[in-house]
C-alpha positions as CSV (number, residue, x, y, z in Angstrom):
1,M,30.3,153.9,-79.3
2,K,26.8,152.8,-78.1
3,L,27.8,149.7,-75.7
4,G,26.2,147.4,-73.8
5,N,22.6,147.0,-72.1
6,K,20.8,147.4,-69.0
7,H,22.8,144.1,-67.9
8,L,26.1,144.5,-69.2
9,L,27.4,148.4,-68.7
10,A,30.0,149.6,-71.0
11,S,32.2,152.6,-71.1
12,L,35.6,153.6,-72.8
13,E,37.6,154.8,-69.9
14,G,40.7,156.7,-71.9
15,P,42.4,153.1,-73.9
16,I,40.6,151.2,-71.5
17,L,37.0,149.1,-72.2
18,S,34.8,148.5,-68.8
19,C,32.2,146.3,-68.6
20,V,30.2,146.0,-65.3
21,L,27.6,142.8,-65.1
22,N,24.3,144.4,-64.2
23,Q,22.3,142.5,-62.4
24,P,23.4,143.4,-59.0
25,E,19.7,141.8,-57.6
26,R,20.6,138.7,-58.7
27,L,24.3,138.7,-57.8
28,N,25.1,139.1,-61.8
29,A,23.9,135.5,-62.6
30,F,24.1,135.6,-66.5
31,S,21.0,136.6,-68.7
32,D,20.8,136.0,-72.4
33,E,21.2,139.9,-73.0
34,M,24.1,139.8,-70.3
35,I,25.7,137.2,-72.9
36,T,24.7,139.4,-75.7
37,G,26.5,142.8,-74.7
38,L,29.4,141.1,-73.5
39,Q,30.3,139.5,-76.9
40,E,29.3,142.5,-78.6
41,A,31.7,144.9,-76.3
42,L,34.4,142.0,-76.9
43,T,33.6,142.3,-81.1
44,E,34.4,146.7,-80.8
45,A,37.4,145.8,-78.5
46,E,39.0,144.1,-81.2
47,Q,37.9,146.4,-83.9
48,N,38.5,149.8,-81.9
49,P,42.2,149.9,-81.9
50,E,41.9,152.8,-79.5
51,I,40.9,150.0,-76.9
52,K,44.2,148.4,-75.9
53,V,42.6,146.5,-72.3
54,V,39.1,145.1,-71.5
55,V,38.3,145.2,-68.0
56,L,35.6,143.1,-66.4
57,S,33.9,143.5,-62.8
58,G,30.1,143.2,-61.3
59,A,28.1,145.3,-59.6
60,G,26.7,145.0,-56.3
61,R,27.7,142.6,-53.9
62,A,29.3,140.2,-56.1
63,F,31.3,139.4,-59.2
64,S,29.0,137.0,-60.8
65,A,26.8,133.6,-59.6
66,G,27.0,132.2,-62.9
67,G,23.3,130.6,-63.9
68,D,20.7,132.3,-62.6
69,V,19.0,129.4,-60.3
70,K,15.5,130.9,-59.8
71,T,15.0,130.5,-63.5
72,M,17.0,127.1,-64.0
73,G,13.8,124.9,-63.0
74,D,11.9,126.8,-66.1
75,S,14.5,125.7,-68.8
76,T,13.7,123.7,-71.7
77,A,16.9,121.2,-72.9
78,N,16.9,123.6,-75.9
79,H,17.0,126.4,-74.5
80,L,19.9,125.4,-72.0
81,Y,22.0,123.7,-75.0
82,E,21.0,127.5,-77.0
83,H,22.3,129.2,-73.8
84,V,25.1,127.4,-73.3
85,G,26.3,127.7,-76.8
86,E,26.5,131.5,-76.4
87,L,28.5,131.2,-73.3
88,N,30.9,129.4,-75.5
89,K,30.9,131.9,-78.3
90,L,31.9,134.4,-75.1
91,I,34.9,132.8,-73.6
92,L,36.3,132.1,-77.2
93,K,36.0,135.8,-78.2
94,I,38.0,136.5,-74.8
95,K,40.9,133.7,-75.3
96,D,40.7,134.9,-79.1
97,L,40.8,138.5,-78.1
98,S,44.3,140.0,-79.2
99,K,44.3,142.5,-76.0
100,P,44.7,141.5,-72.5
101,V,41.3,141.0,-70.3
102,I,41.5,141.6,-66.7
103,A,38.6,140.2,-64.6
104,V,38.4,142.0,-61.1
105,V,36.4,139.9,-58.8
106,H,34.5,141.3,-55.4
107,G,32.7,139.2,-53.7
108,Y,31.2,135.5,-54.9
109,A,32.2,134.3,-58.5
110,A,30.2,131.0,-58.0
111,G,29.8,128.7,-61.5
112,A,30.1,129.8,-64.7
113,G,31.2,132.9,-63.0
114,F,34.2,131.5,-61.8
115,N,34.8,130.2,-65.3
116,L,33.8,133.5,-67.1
117,A,36.9,134.8,-64.6
118,L,39.4,131.9,-65.4
119,A,38.8,132.5,-69.3
120,C,40.6,136.0,-68.7
121,D,43.9,136.9,-68.8
122,Q,44.4,138.3,-65.4
123,I,42.4,137.3,-62.0
124,L,42.7,140.6,-59.5
125,A,40.4,139.8,-56.2
126,A,39.9,141.6,-53.4
127,E,40.6,140.4,-50.0
128,E,37.0,138.8,-49.2
129,S,36.1,137.0,-52.5
130,K,35.5,134.0,-52.8
131,F,35.6,130.9,-55.6
132,V,33.5,128.2,-56.0
133,L,32.2,125.5,-58.8
134,S,28.4,125.1,-57.5
135,F,27.0,123.0,-60.3
136,A,26.7,120.1,-58.0
137,Q,24.5,121.6,-55.7
138,V,21.9,121.8,-58.7
139,G,22.8,118.4,-60.0
140,L,24.7,119.9,-63.2
141,V,27.9,119.7,-64.7
142,S,30.5,122.8,-65.0
143,D,30.1,125.0,-68.4
144,G,31.9,127.6,-69.7
145,G,35.4,126.1,-69.6
146,G,35.6,124.7,-66.3
147,H,37.0,121.8,-66.5
148,Y,39.3,122.2,-68.9
149,F,40.5,125.7,-67.2
150,L,41.5,125.0,-63.4
151,S,42.6,121.4,-64.5
152,K,45.1,123.4,-66.4
153,L,45.8,125.5,-63.1
154,I,45.6,123.5,-60.5
155,G,45.4,119.4,-61.9
156,P,42.8,117.1,-61.5
157,Y,42.6,116.2,-58.4
158,R,42.4,119.5,-57.1
159,T,39.8,119.9,-59.6
160,K,37.5,117.6,-59.3
161,E,37.7,118.0,-55.4
162,L,36.0,121.5,-55.9
163,L,33.7,120.1,-58.5
164,F,32.3,117.2,-56.6
165,T,31.9,118.9,-53.5
166,A,31.1,122.3,-54.4
167,E,33.0,123.6,-51.6
168,P,33.6,127.3,-51.9
169,I,37.8,128.2,-51.5
170,P,39.1,131.7,-50.0
171,V,41.5,133.9,-52.1
172,E,44.2,133.3,-50.0
173,T,44.0,129.3,-51.6
174,A,43.2,131.2,-54.9
175,A,46.4,132.8,-54.9
176,Q,48.4,129.6,-53.2
177,W,47.0,127.8,-56.1
178,G,47.8,130.1,-58.9
179,I,44.3,130.9,-59.9
180,V,44.2,134.7,-58.7
181,N,47.0,136.9,-59.5
182,R,46.5,140.4,-57.1
183,V,45.1,139.6,-53.9
184,I,43.4,143.9,-52.8
185,P,42.1,145.4,-50.3
186,L,38.1,145.6,-51.4
187,E,38.5,149.1,-51.4
188,N,41.5,149.8,-53.2
189,L,40.5,147.2,-56.0
190,E,38.3,149.3,-58.4
191,A,41.4,152.0,-58.5
192,D,44.3,149.3,-58.3
193,A,42.5,147.6,-60.9
194,M,42.2,150.7,-63.2
195,D,45.6,151.7,-62.6
196,Y,47.0,147.7,-63.4
197,A,45.1,148.1,-66.5
198,L,46.3,151.6,-67.5
199,R,49.8,149.6,-67.3
200,L,49.1,146.9,-69.7
201,A,47.4,149.8,-71.7
202,K,50.4,151.6,-72.2
203,G,52.7,148.6,-73.3
204,P,53.6,147.5,-76.4
205,G,49.8,146.3,-77.4
206,R,50.8,144.0,-80.7
207,A,53.5,142.2,-78.0
208,I,51.3,141.7,-75.6
209,G,48.5,140.4,-78.2
210,M,51.0,138.0,-79.4
211,M,52.5,136.8,-75.7
212,K,48.8,135.8,-75.1
213,K,48.4,133.9,-78.4
214,L,51.2,131.9,-77.4
215,V,50.5,131.0,-73.7
216,D,47.5,129.8,-75.1
217,L,48.9,128.0,-77.8
218,S,51.4,126.8,-75.8
219,E,48.3,124.3,-73.9
220,R,47.9,122.4,-76.7
221,S,51.3,122.6,-78.4
222,S,54.3,120.9,-77.9
223,L,57.4,122.9,-77.2
224,E,59.2,121.9,-80.8
225,D,56.2,123.8,-82.1
226,I,56.1,127.0,-79.4
227,L,59.7,127.4,-80.4
228,E,58.6,127.8,-83.8
229,Q,55.9,130.2,-83.5
230,E,58.1,132.1,-81.1
231,R,60.9,132.3,-84.1
232,L,58.3,133.8,-86.7
233,T,56.3,135.9,-84.8
234,Q,59.7,137.7,-83.5
235,A,60.7,137.8,-87.2
236,I,57.8,140.1,-87.7
237,M,57.8,142.1,-84.3
238,V,61.3,143.3,-85.1
239,S,59.9,145.6,-87.9
240,T,57.2,147.6,-85.8
241,E,57.3,151.0,-84.2
242,D,57.0,149.4,-80.5
243,H,59.8,147.5,-81.0
244,K,62.3,150.1,-83.1
245,E,60.4,152.6,-80.2
246,G,61.7,150.4,-77.3
247,V,65.5,150.0,-78.4
248,Q,65.6,153.5,-79.0
249,A,64.0,154.7,-75.5
250,F,66.7,151.7,-74.1
251,K,69.6,154.0,-75.7
252,N,68.5,157.2,-74.7
253,K,68.1,155.8,-71.0
254,R,64.3,156.8,-71.0
255,K,61.1,155.1,-70.8
256,P,59.4,154.0,-74.0
257,E,56.2,155.5,-75.5
258,F,54.3,152.9,-77.2
259,L,51.8,153.2,-80.2
260,G,50.8,149.7,-80.2
261,R,51.8,149.7,-83.8
């Protein structure tokens, strides 16, 4: 498997696909190459049954600064339109992937870098990390789904405040508001994140994939719709090998050994 490029490092570590944003001299600001590399890595993750979990992190001093402000003044409306279109495809690939995607954040997650983390299924963050919707500082609106993701998490009033003021929030506040799942000392972040990813990788892959789909579907569905989707999905899951293994393990008082089938 050959994945990644100079701006997106991708490596398979057992059942975990590790993707590292790799433009540290610019705080991992997005480039076309980075976005394309991540799109390709997610396509491989969907198609490769050996991959159970995707972990997304950033090289150097930060997770990602989002858009590259140094090049913004040179962008034409057409180029920016196409660039955001590719970013949108990336966000949708994360949401559509039938496997968990974990954002591992240290330093700053800013602008579209913050929104990229929000698109993931879980956010694990270092104690010193900060989150900021910095678009107002350069006279732009949020892209990458920020208006959608954040308003669902913290409501429209807090979301507007963060958008209007571009003030960073510390990780403690992000955790209190339900943005961050776990806060971890920086020196333990990488190891703890991989341990957590491995735990998910050993879980019932098909069931976890369907749980992700149903939770995301609930954002735009009625209770009646979700109840029916749960009913239909459960009828499918009951015949899976993982369900049978889980029941047998329970009866034998041992830990299940799921295969994702």
